[in-house]
C-alpha positions as CSV (number, residue, x, y, z in Angstrom):
1,X,58.1,66.8,3.8
2,X,56.3,62.9,3.3
3,X,59.5,60.7,3.0
4,X,59.1,59.3,6.5
5,X,55.9,57.5,5.2
6,X,56.7,57.6,1.5
7,X,60.1,55.5,1.5
8,X,59.2,52.6,3.8
9,X,55.9,52.2,1.9
10,X,58.0,52.2,-1.5
11,X,60.1,49.4,0.2
12,X,57.2,47.4,0.8
13,X,55.6,47.7,-2.0
14,X,58.9,46.1,-3.6
15,X,58.4,43.0,-1.5
16,X,55.0,42.5,-2.1
17,X,53.4,40.4,-4.8
18,X,52.6,43.8,-6.7
19,X,56.5,44.4,-7.1
20,X,56.2,42.6,-10.5
21,X,52.5,43.2,-11.0
22,X,51.8,42.3,-15.0
23,X,49.8,45.2,-17.1
24,X,46.8,43.2,-17.4
25,X,46.3,43.5,-13.9
26,X,47.4,46.7,-13.0
27,X,44.9,47.7,-15.4
28,X,42.0,45.5,-13.4
29,X,38.9,47.7,-12.6
30,X,39.4,50.7,-15.0
31,X,36.5,52.9,-15.4
32,X,34.3,51.7,-18.2
33,X,33.9,53.7,-21.0
34,X,30.4,52.2,-21.8
35,X,29.5,53.7,-18.7
36,X,30.7,57.5,-18.5
37,X,26.9,58.7,-18.9
38,X,26.6,58.1,-15.3
39,X,29.1,60.6,-14.5
40,X,26.0,63.0,-15.7
41,X,22.9,60.4,-15.0
42,X,24.1,57.9,-12.0
43,X,20.8,55.7,-12.7
44,X,21.1,55.2,-16.3
45,X,21.8,51.8,-15.9
46,X,19.5,51.1,-13.5
47,X,19.3,51.6,-9.6
48,X,21.9,50.2,-7.5
49,X,19.4,47.1,-6.4
50,X,21.3,44.1,-7.9
51,X,18.2,42.8,-9.7
52,X,17.5,46.5,-11.2
53,X,20.9,47.6,-12.4
54,X,22.0,46.5,-16.0
55,X,25.3,48.0,-16.6
56,X,28.6,46.2,-16.9
57,X,30.5,46.1,-14.3
58,X,29.8,46.9,-10.0
59,X,30.5,50.5,-10.2
60,X,33.1,50.9,-7.4
61,X,33.9,54.4,-8.8
62,X,31.2,56.4,-11.1
63,X,32.7,60.2,-9.7
64,X,29.4,61.5,-9.5
65,X,29.9,65.0,-9.0
66,X,26.2,67.0,-9.3
67,X,24.8,68.8,-12.6
68,X,25.8,71.9,-10.9
69,X,29.1,72.0,-9.4
70,X,29.7,70.0,-13.5
71,X,28.4,72.9,-14.9
72,X,30.2,75.4,-13.1
73,X,33.8,73.7,-13.2
74,X,33.3,74.1,-17.4
75,X,32.3,77.9,-16.5
76,X,35.4,78.5,-14.7
77,X,37.6,76.9,-18.2
78,X,35.5,79.2,-20.2
79,X,35.1,82.1,-18.2
80,X,38.3,82.3,-16.0
81,X,42.2,82.7,-16.9
82,X,44.9,82.2,-14.6
83,X,47.1,79.3,-13.4
84,X,44.6,77.7,-10.9
85,X,42.1,77.0,-13.5
86,X,45.2,75.6,-15.8
87,X,46.3,73.5,-13.0
88,X,42.9,72.4,-12.0
89,X,41.8,71.6,-15.6
90,X,45.0,69.4,-16.5
91,X,44.8,67.4,-13.2
92,X,41.1,67.0,-14.1
93,X,42.0,65.8,-17.8
94,X,45.3,63.4,-16.8
95,X,43.4,61.8,-14.0
96,X,40.5,61.2,-16.3
97,X,42.7,59.6,-18.8
98,X,44.6,57.4,-16.0
99,X,41.0,56.2,-14.2
100,X,40.0,54.7,-18.1
101,X,43.0,52.3,-17.7
102,X,43.2,49.7,-20.3
103,X,41.3,52.1,-22.4
104,X,43.9,54.9,-22.5
105,X,47.1,54.9,-23.5
106,X,48.1,57.4,-21.0
107,X,48.0,54.6,-18.4
108,X,49.8,52.4,-20.2
109,X,52.6,55.0,-20.1
110,X,52.2,55.7,-16.7
111,X,52.9,52.0,-16.1
112,X,55.9,51.8,-18.2
113,X,57.4,55.2,-17.0
114,X,56.5,56.1,-13.5
115,X,58.4,54.6,-10.6
116,X,56.0,52.4,-8.7
117,X,53.2,52.9,-10.5
118,X,53.0,49.7,-12.0
119,X,52.2,48.3,-8.4
120,X,48.4,50.1,-8.4
121,X,45.4,48.6,-9.3
122,X,42.2,49.9,-9.8
123,X,42.3,52.9,-11.9
124,X,39.3,54.0,-11.5
125,X,39.7,55.1,-7.9
126,X,41.8,57.8,-10.1
127,X,38.1,59.2,-10.4
128,X,38.6,60.9,-7.2
129,X,41.2,63.2,-8.3
130,X,39.0,63.9,-11.4
131,X,35.8,64.8,-9.0
132,X,38.7,66.6,-6.9
133,X,40.0,68.7,-9.3
134,X,36.3,69.6,-11.1
135,X,35.0,70.6,-7.2
136,X,38.0,73.1,-7.5
137,X,37.2,74.4,-10.8
138,X,33.0,74.9,-9.6
139,X,34.8,76.8,-6.4
140,X,36.6,79.2,-8.9
141,X,33.2,79.7,-10.8
142,X,31.2,80.0,-7.8
143,X,33.5,82.5,-6.1
144,X,33.8,84.4,-9.5
145,X,30.0,84.6,-9.8
146,X,29.2,85.5,-6.4
147,X,31.4,88.4,-7.0
148,X,31.2,91.6,-9.2
149,X,31.8,91.0,-12.6
150,X,33.7,93.4,-15.0
151,X,32.9,94.3,-18.5
152,X,34.9,91.6,-20.0
153,X,33.4,88.9,-17.8
154,X,29.6,90.1,-18.2
155,X,30.7,89.9,-22.5
156,X,32.0,86.1,-21.6
157,X,29.0,85.2,-19.5
158,X,26.5,86.7,-21.9
159,X,28.2,84.5,-24.6
160,X,28.4,81.3,-22.6
161,X,25.1,82.0,-21.6
162,X,23.3,81.7,-24.9
163,X,25.7,78.6,-25.7
164,X,24.3,77.0,-22.2
165,X,20.5,77.7,-23.4
166,X,20.6,76.1,-26.1
167,X,22.2,73.1,-24.8
168,X,20.1,73.0,-22.4
169,X,16.7,73.0,-24.8
170,X,18.1,70.2,-26.5
171,X,19.5,68.1,-23.8
172,X,15.4,68.4,-22.1
173,X,14.0,67.5,-25.2
174,X,16.0,64.7,-26.1
175,X,16.1,63.4,-22.5
176,X,12.8,63.6,-21.5
177,X,11.6,62.1,-25.1
178,X,14.0,59.4,-24.1
179,X,12.8,58.3,-20.8
180,X,9.1,58.8,-22.1
181,X,9.7,56.4,-25.4
182,X,11.7,54.0,-22.8
183,X,9.3,53.4,-20.1
184,X,6.2,53.4,-22.3
185,X,7.5,50.7,-24.4
186,X,8.2,48.5,-21.6
187,X,5.1,48.7,-20.2
188,X,3.0,45.4,-20.0
189,X,6.4,43.1,-20.6
190,X,9.0,41.6,-18.6
191,X,8.5,43.5,-14.7
192,X,12.1,43.2,-13.9
193,X,13.0,45.1,-17.4
194,X,10.5,47.6,-16.8
195,X,11.8,48.8,-13.1
196,X,15.3,48.5,-14.8
197,X,13.9,51.1,-17.5
198,X,12.2,53.6,-15.0
199,X,14.8,53.8,-12.8
200,X,17.0,54.7,-15.7
201,X,14.2,57.3,-17.0
202,X,13.4,58.3,-13.6
203,X,17.0,58.9,-13.3
204,X,17.0,60.6,-16.6
205,X,14.1,63.1,-15.5
206,X,15.9,64.0,-12.2
207,X,19.1,64.9,-14.0
208,X,17.3,67.1,-16.6
209,X,15.4,69.0,-13.1
210,X,18.6,69.8,-12.1
211,X,19.9,71.1,-15.0
212,X,16.7,73.4,-15.5
213,X,17.6,74.2,-11.6
214,X,21.0,75.1,-12.5
215,X,20.2,77.5,-15.3
216,X,17.5,79.1,-13.5
217,X,20.1,79.6,-10.6
218,X,22.5,81.4,-13.8
219,X,19.6,82.9,-15.1
220,X,19.0,85.1,-12.0
221,X,22.9,86.0,-11.9
222,X,23.0,87.0,-15.0
223,X,19.6,89.2,-14.5
224,X,20.7,90.1,-11.1
225,X,17.4,89.9,-9.7
226,X,18.8,88.4,-6.6
227,X,21.5,89.6,-4.0
228,X,24.6,87.7,-3.9
229,X,23.9,86.3,-0.4
230,X,20.5,84.5,-1.7
231,X,22.2,82.8,-4.7
232,X,24.9,81.6,-2.3
233,X,22.7,79.9,-0.3
234,X,20.5,78.7,-3.3
235,X,23.4,77.2,-4.8
236,X,24.6,75.3,-1.3
237,X,21.1,73.9,-1.5
238,X,21.1,73.3,-4.8
239,X,23.9,70.9,-4.6
240,X,23.3,69.4,-1.3
241,X,19.6,68.8,-2.8
242,X,21.4,67.1,-5.8
243,X,23.8,65.1,-3.8
244,X,21.9,63.7,-1.1
245,X,18.8,62.8,-3.7
246,X,21.2,60.8,-5.6
247,X,23.3,58.8,-2.7
248,X,20.5,58.6,0.3
249,X,19.4,55.0,-0.8
250,X,22.9,53.8,-2.2
251,X,24.4,50.2,-0.9
252,X,22.5,50.5,2.8
253,X,23.0,46.7,2.7
254,X,21.0,44.6,4.8
255,X,23.3,42.4,7.7
256,X,24.6,44.8,10.4
257,X,27.9,46.2,9.9
258,X,29.1,44.7,13.4
259,X,27.6,41.3,13.2
260,X,31.3,40.0,12.3
261,X,32.7,41.0,15.3
262,X,29.9,40.0,17.5
263,X,31.5,36.6,19.1
264,X,32.1,37.0,22.6
265,X,32.0,33.3,23.3
266,X,34.4,32.2,20.8
267,X,36.9,35.6,21.3
268,X,36.7,34.6,25.6
269,X,37.6,31.0,24.8
270,X,40.8,31.6,22.5
271,X,41.9,34.5,25.1
272,X,42.0,32.7,28.1
273,X,44.7,29.8,26.2
274,X,47.9,31.4,27.7
275,X,49.9,30.4,25.0
276,X,51.3,32.1,22.4
277,X,49.9,31.3,19.3
278,X,47.7,32.2,16.0
279,X,44.4,31.4,15.0
280,X,43.3,30.6,11.2
281,X,39.8,32.4,10.1
282,X,40.5,31.4,6.3
283,X,38.1,29.1,6.0
284,X,34.4,29.1,5.5
285,X,33.3,31.6,8.1
286,X,34.1,34.8,5.7
287,X,30.7,36.3,5.7
288,X,30.4,35.8,9.5
289,X,33.9,36.4,10.9
290,X,35.9,39.6,10.2
291,X,39.6,39.2,9.5
292,X,40.6,42.0,11.8
293,X,38.4,40.6,15.1
294,X,41.9,38.9,15.9
295,X,43.1,42.3,15.9
296,X,40.7,44.1,18.2
297,X,40.8,41.3,20.6
298,X,44.7,40.8,21.0
299,X,45.1,37.6,18.8
300,X,47.1,36.8,16.2
301,X,45.4,35.6,12.6
302,X,47.9,33.8,10.4
303,X,46.1,35.7,7.6
304,X,46.3,39.3,9.6
305,X,43.5,41.9,8.4
306,X,43.2,40.7,5.0
307,X,45.7,43.3,3.4
308,X,46.2,42.5,0.2
309,X,49.9,44.0,0.4
310,X,51.9,41.2,2.0
311,X,54.9,40.3,1.9
312,X,55.8,38.0,-1.2
313,X,57.5,35.0,0.7
314,X,55.1,34.6,2.7
315,X,52.2,35.1,0.4
316,X,53.9,32.4,-1.5
317,X,54.9,29.9,1.6
318,X,50.6,30.6,2.2
319,X,49.7,29.2,-0.9
320,X,52.5,26.4,-1.4
321,X,51.6,24.6,2.4
322,X,50.1,22.2,0.8
323,X,46.9,22.5,3.1
324,X,46.4,22.2,6.6
325,X,46.9,18.9,7.2
326,X,51.1,19.4,6.1
327,X,53.8,20.2,8.5
328,X,54.5,23.5,6.5
329,X,51.2,24.3,7.9
330,X,52.1,23.8,11.3
331,X,55.0,26.0,10.9
332,X,53.1,28.9,10.9
333,X,51.9,28.4,14.6
334,X,48.9,27.8,13.8
335,X,47.1,26.5,17.1
336,X,43.2,27.3,16.3
337,X,41.3,27.1,13.1
338,X,37.8,28.9,12.9
339,X,35.5,27.4,11.0
340,X,31.8,26.3,10.6
341,X,29.6,23.9,12.2
342,X,29.8,21.9,8.8
343,X,33.5,22.9,7.8
344,X,35.5,20.1,6.4
345,X,39.2,19.4,8.2
346,X,41.6,16.6,8.7
347,X,39.9,14.8,11.5
348,X,43.3,13.0,12.5
349,X,45.0,16.1,13.0
350,X,42.1,18.6,14.1
351,X,39.9,18.0,17.4
352,X,36.8,20.3,18.3
353,X,37.7,22.7,21.0
354,X,34.7,24.9,21.6
355,X,31.4,25.1,19.7
356,X,29.7,27.7,22.1
357,X,29.4,30.5,19.2
358,X,26.2,30.2,17.4
359,X,28.3,30.5,14.2
360,X,31.7,29.5,14.5
361,X,33.4,26.5,16.0
362,X,37.2,26.3,17.1
363,X,39.0,23.5,16.2
364,X,42.2,22.8,17.8
365,X,45.7,21.9,15.7
366,X,47.5,18.7,17.6
367,X,50.3,19.2,16.2
368,X,50.7,23.2,15.3
369,X,54.2,24.0,16.1
370,X,55.3,26.7,18.8
371,X,56.0,30.3,17.2
372,X,59.4,30.0,18.4
373,X,61.7,27.0,19.0
374,X,65.4,25.9,18.7
375,X,66.3,23.5,15.6
376,X,69.6,21.1,16.0
377,X,69.9,20.3,12.3
378,X,70.4,23.3,9.7
379,X,70.9,23.0,5.9
380,X,72.2,25.8,3.7
381,X,70.3,27.0,0.4
382,X,72.1,27.9,-2.6
383,X,69.9,30.6,-3.1
384,X,66.1,31.8,-2.6
385,X,64.3,29.5,-5.1
386,X,66.7,26.4,-3.5
387,X,65.3,27.4,-0.4
388,X,61.9,26.9,-1.7
389,X,62.4,23.6,-3.0
390,X,64.3,21.9,-0.2
391,X,61.3,23.1,2.0
392,X,59.3,21.2,-0.9
393,X,60.7,18.0,-0.6
394,X,58.4,15.2,0.8
395,X,60.3,14.5,3.9
396,X,61.0,17.7,5.3
397,X,60.5,18.2,8.8
398,X,60.5,21.8,9.8
399,X,60.3,20.7,13.9
400,X,64.2,18.7,13.1
401,X,65.3,20.8,10.5
402,X,65.8,24.5,9.2
403,X,67.0,25.5,5.6
404,X,69.1,28.7,6.0
405,X,70.0,31.0,3.5
406,X,73.5,31.7,4.7
407,X,75.2,30.8,8.1
408,X,76.8,27.8,8.6
409,X,75.0,23.8,8.5
410,X,74.7,21.9,11.9
411,X,73.9,18.4,12.1
412,X,73.0,17.5,15.9
413,X,70.7,15.0,17.2
414,X,67.1,16.2,17.3
415,X,66.2,14.8,20.6
416,X,68.6,17.7,22.2
417,X,66.4,19.4,24.9
418,X,65.6,22.8,24.8
419,X,63.7,25.7,26.3
420,X,62.1,29.0,24.8
421,X,60.0,31.6,26.3
422,X,58.6,34.5,24.6
423,X,59.6,37.5,27.6
424,X,58.6,40.3,25.2
425,X,56.5,40.7,22.0
426,X,55.8,44.1,20.6
427,X,55.0,44.8,16.8
428,X,58.4,46.9,16.6
429,X,60.6,44.5,19.2
430,X,60.7,41.1,21.2
431,X,62.5,39.6,23.8
432,X,63.3,35.6,23.5
433,X,64.8,33.3,26.8
434,X,66.5,30.4,25.2
435,X,68.0,27.3,27.0
436,X,69.4,24.8,25.5
437,X,71.6,22.2,26.2
438,X,73.8,22.2,22.5
439,X,74.2,25.0,20.2
440,X,71.9,25.8,17.6
441,X,69.5,28.0,15.8
442,X,66.2,30.2,17.4
443,X,63.3,30.0,14.5
444,X,60.9,32.4,14.7
445,X,57.5,32.3,12.6
446,X,57.5,35.9,12.0
447,X,58.2,37.1,8.7
448,X,62.1,37.9,7.4
449,X,62.1,41.3,6.6
450,X,64.8,43.9,6.2
451,X,65.5,46.9,8.8
452,X,65.1,43.9,12.0
453,X,68.1,44.0,14.3
454,X,69.0,40.9,16.3
455,X,71.4,40.6,19.9
456,X,72.1,37.5,22.1
457,X,72.9,38.7,25.4
458,X,73.5,42.4,24.2
459,X,75.5,41.6,21.2
460,X,74.7,41.9,17.6
461,X,73.8,38.7,16.2
462,X,72.9,38.0,12.4
463,X,69.4,37.5,11.4
464,X,69.0,34.7,8.6
465,X,66.5,33.9,6.4
466,X,64.7,30.5,7.4
467,X,62.8,28.1,6.1
468,X,62.4,30.8,2.7
469,X,60.4,33.2,4.4
470,X,61.1,33.3,8.4
471,X,64.0,34.3,10.8
472,X,66.3,32.5,13.0
473,X,69.4,33.2,15.0
474,X,72.4,31.2,15.6
475,X,72.4,30.5,20.0
476,X,75.3,28.7,21.5
477,X,74.8,26.3,24.1
478,X,73.4,27.3,27.8
479,X,71.0,30.2,29.0
480,X,71.0,33.1,26.7
481,X,68.6,36.3,26.0
482,X,67.5,37.1,22.5
483,X,66.1,40.5,21.2
484,X,65.0,41.8,17.9
485,X,63.9,45.3,17.0
486,X,62.8,46.4,14.2
487,X,64.9,49.7,12.8
488,X,64.6,49.9,8.8
489,X,66.8,52.0,7.1
490,X,64.2,53.0,4.7
491,X,62.5,54.6,7.8
492,X,65.6,56.2,9.5
493,X,66.6,57.8,6.2
494,X,62.8,59.4,5.8
495,X,62.9,60.2,8.9
496,X,65.9,62.1,8.2
497,X,64.8,64.1,4.9
498,X,61.7,65.0,6.8
499,X,63.3,66.5,9.6
500,X,65.7,68.4,7.2
501,X,62.7,69.5,5.1
502,X,60.5,70.6,8.5
503,X,63.9,73.0,9.5
504,X,64.0,74.6,6.0
505,X,59.9,75.2,5.9
506,X,60.2,76.9,9.6
507,X,63.5,78.8,8.5
508,X,61.1,80.1,5.5
509,X,58.6,80.8,7.5
510,X,60.4,83.2,9.8
511,X,62.3,84.5,7.0
512,X,58.9,85.5,5.4
513,X,57.3,86.9,8.7
514,X,60.7,88.6,9.1
515,X,60.6,90.4,5.7
516,X,56.7,91.2,5.7
517,X,57.6,93.2,9.2
518,X,60.5,95.0,7.5
519,X,58.1,95.9,4.6
520,X,55.8,97.4,7.2
521,X,57.9,99.4,8.8
């Protein structure tokens, strides 16, 4: 059913740097085994204030579910039987082992055996699947307790209750003693250490209070002193109190979240330029300029929206430009560079274009190439690596020569006049008018990607990989219209599979309704 999304995603991932992700990178941001106690006490290693935290990582995922839901999840496994309990329990165990990443052999097996799994980083995020499975188990247990218990369930509850009481008593005695001792020992010493220990001790005390409240709820259910409807509302309130107390002041931050989008003066200046160009915000303005601001303003940022899953060839080209002073950088069509008031650029190439923004200056690249232009000198590379080697040669000038992977070579005088106008530019389609005195190649500084189809004056044309990462189409002399449309085979195949699945599901639904009505008759 999801093939329409999955097939293009798999194709894109295979063309990204993640396609050959080594295991060391795939296992980065694994769940730290030494911090598993935070699943019971989120403040065990101090508060989220950086100066008061003494854990070994920044805790992007700790998976705190709440004391009461965790107890309910355990009770579901111990008291209920059935496929749903087995399913969610197995899901929780497998996801937990995957979240451990490099600390678990299961993650290594998945990396080696499961298609596409080796392209995923941050195994710790699988803890959200663990929480989902545990929450489902907790819901099954709560559903059990909010209904009548038969003799078998009452007997099972009685046996589990004794174990819970012993566990609760031991946890309260040990936890309270530990919290008292560590806070007492830290008094009179380093104030930062004292506050860290105090945060951890307070977290333990709060967890113990939630444990007592959870046991009280279960005790009330066992004795039947409260109505089931009252118990239901108490369960909701207890879970809310637990989770709201822990997450109420988590990572609020001190900076306005929209500050990086508040640059109306610079945006207005850029929008007033009628040209078709890119901007470059990959400088020292990271803290004051949001990468996605260009998209919201209808501009084109050479860095996109800072998505780590870029096309691998484009990423390599960017890393291999040699800096903003090179002609390879000019090939990207960057007319304006955003920088701070103190940014360092090649002042023989860049000039100040706008300084009316309080945080950001706009600098003009005086040698930027157009995003589309015609080249009348073409060389043919033997393979992809040969194309990379050719564009890296010191004398390579992309405004004069294009390196192609396919097609035919071309050697005309570089002073042949050509005119190019981008008539329409959309995410999945574009139209360019070309007027050239001689044959050549229309170069477009957009990534080469499978699925793009080209036509010249309505006739199919071949899109060639140009200058390692971009596109080019052969155009004869004269005036012509070149169009490109994005129709990837993976999307078409996914659409067919999804449509077929939808039809099958509709048929099954109709057939099920018909059978149900026949049984009623």
